[in-house]
C-alpha positions in Angstrom: -165.8 61.5 -26.2 -166.6 58.0 -25.1 -163.9 56.7 -27.4 -161.3 59.0 -25.7 -162.5 57.8 -22.3 -162.0 54.1 -23.4 -158.5 55.0 -24.6 -157.7 56.8 -21.3 -158.9 53.7 -19.4 -156.7 51.4 -21.3 -153.7 53.7 -20.8 -154.4 53.9 -17.1 -154.7 50.1 -16.9 -151.4 49.7 -18.7 -149.7 52.3 -16.5 -150.8 50.4 -13.4 -149.7 47.1 -14.8 -146.3 48.7 -15.7 -145.8 49.9 -12.1 -146.9 46.6 -10.7 -144.5 44.7 -13.0 -141.7 47.2 -12.2 -142.2 46.7 -8.4 -142.1 42.9 -8.8 -138.9 43.0 -10.9 -137.3 45.3 -8.4 -138.2 43.0 -5.5 -136.7 40.0 -7.4 -133.6 42.0 -8.3 -133.1 42.9 -4.6 -133.6 39.4 -3.5 -131.2 38.0 -6.1 -128.6 40.6 -5.1 -129.0 40.0 -1.4 -129.6 36.3 -1.0 -129.6 34.0 -4.0 -126.4 32.7 -5.5 -124.1 35.5 -4.5 -120.6 35.2 -3.2 -120.3 35.3 0.6 -118.8 38.2 2.6 -115.2 37.2 2.1 -113.9 37.6 -1.4 -112.5 34.6 -3.3 -108.7 34.6 -3.2 -108.5 36.0 0.3 -107.0 34.0 3.2 -109.6 32.1 5.2 -109.8 33.3 8.8 -108.3 30.9 11.4 -111.1 30.1 13.8 -111.7 27.5 16.4 -114.8 25.4 16.5 -115.9 22.5 18.7 -116.9 19.1 17.4 -120.5 18.1 18.0 -120.6 15.7 20.9 -117.3 16.8 22.3 -113.7 16.3 21.5 -110.7 18.4 20.9 -111.3 21.9 19.5 -110.7 22.2 15.7 -108.6 25.1 14.4 -109.6 25.7 10.8 -106.1 26.7 9.8 -104.8 23.2 10.8 -106.7 21.8 7.9 -104.4 23.5 5.3 -103.0 21.1 2.8 -106.4 19.8 1.9 -109.4 21.6 0.5 -112.1 22.3 3.0 -115.8 22.6 2.3 -117.1 24.8 5.1 -120.9 25.2 5.6 -122.5 27.6 8.0 -126.1 26.3 8.8 -128.7 25.7 11.4 -131.5 23.1 12.0 -134.1 25.8 12.1 -133.2 27.0 8.6 -135.4 25.4 5.9 -132.9 26.1 3.1 -130.1 24.6 5.3 -132.1 21.4 5.9 -132.7 21.1 2.2 -129.1 21.7 1.3 -127.4 19.5 3.9 -128.1 16.1 2.2 -126.4 17.5 -1.0 -123.4 18.7 1.1 -123.2 15.2 2.7 -123.3 13.5 -0.7 -120.6 15.8 -2.1 -118.5 15.2 1.0 -118.7 11.4 0.7 -118.0 11.5 -3.1 -114.8 13.5 -2.8 -113.5 12.4 0.6 -111.2 9.9 -1.1 -109.7 12.8 -3.2 -108.7 14.8 -0.1 -111.8 17.0 0.4 -112.5 17.7 4.1 -115.9 18.9 5.1 -117.2 20.7 8.1 -120.8 21.9 8.8 -120.7 24.7 11.5 -123.7 25.7 13.5 -124.1 28.2 16.3 -126.8 26.3 18.0 -125.1 26.2 21.4 -127.2 24.3 24.0 -129.1 22.5 21.2 -126.4 19.9 20.4 -128.8 17.0 21.1 -131.4 18.5 18.6 -128.6 18.9 16.0 -127.4 15.3 16.6 -130.9 13.9 16.4 -131.5 15.8 13.1 -128.3 14.3 11.6 -129.4 10.8 12.8 -132.9 11.2 11.5 -131.6 12.3 8.1 -128.9 9.6 7.9 -126.2 12.3 7.5 -122.5 11.7 8.3 -121.1 15.1 7.5 -118.9 16.3 10.4 -120.6 19.0 12.4 -119.0 21.6 14.8 -120.5 24.2 17.1 -119.1 27.7 17.3 -119.8 30.6 19.6 -120.2 33.4 17.1 -116.6 34.2 16.4 -116.4 32.1 13.3 -119.6 33.5 11.9 -118.3 37.0 12.5 -114.8 36.3 11.0 -116.4 34.7 7.9 -118.9 37.6 7.7 -122.0 35.3 7.8 -125.1 37.3 7.5 -127.4 34.8 5.9 -127.4 31.0 6.2 -126.8 28.7 4.5 -123.4 30.0 3.5 -120.8 27.8 1.9 -117.1 28.4 1.6 -114.7 26.2 -0.4 -111.2 26.8 0.9 -108.3 25.5 -1.2 -105.3 23.6 0.2 -103.4 26.8 0.6 -106.0 28.2 3.0 -107.5 30.7 0.5 -111.1 31.0 -0.3 -111.6 29.5 -3.8 -115.4 29.7 -4.0 -118.3 30.8 -1.9 -122.1 31.1 -2.1 -124.9 32.5 0.1 -128.1 30.5 0.0 -128.7 26.9 -1.0 -126.6 25.6 -3.8 -127.3 22.6 -6.0 -125.3 19.5 -5.7 -124.1 19.7 -9.3 -122.9 23.3 -8.9 -121.1 22.4 -5.7 -119.5 19.3 -7.3 -118.2 21.5 -10.2 -116.6 23.9 -7.7 -115.1 21.1 -5.7 -113.6 19.5 -8.8 -112.1 22.8 -9.9 -110.3 23.1 -6.5 -109.4 19.4 -6.2 -108.0 19.0 -9.6 -106.1 22.4 -9.8 -102.4 22.6 -9.0 -101.5 20.9 -5.8 -101.2 22.9 -2.6 -97.8 24.3 -2.0 -98.3 25.8 1.5 -98.6 29.4 2.5 
């Protein structure tokens, strides 16, 4: 009978470990599905919404549709977001690397009233990526639920690639090169 009890204890231990492992895998699957490396709310190939954003520090409003003819790397981010702070230097390097090839870049934040903090963050980090502030309409139009979210819009104004969550510099560069070196933009 002692032997049977030992066998039962082992089975019980394995059953508990099985359920523990299953729960961990389920949590990882949900996190992967919801946050890591998935496409953003708008599907690739759809027309990018025309929205107006405002340059950090003032200036004329920027209509995103006016940027057609050149690919646009569009990042939605915030200074309070750790993943955004980690990703922004890579975005800045990619923007600098491909600016001569026609890539335009814009990092959009909704930190209205905190423009001085945003500007100081950029200065402290030595970043030169253009930043704009929006009032929630662009986030809604682009279906931003989680930041950072990156959209790569081709020269025809269509979404060519998108990701939710931080993206590596190499993966971003690959996506930019695919868009930059595809057929030239022909307009709408």
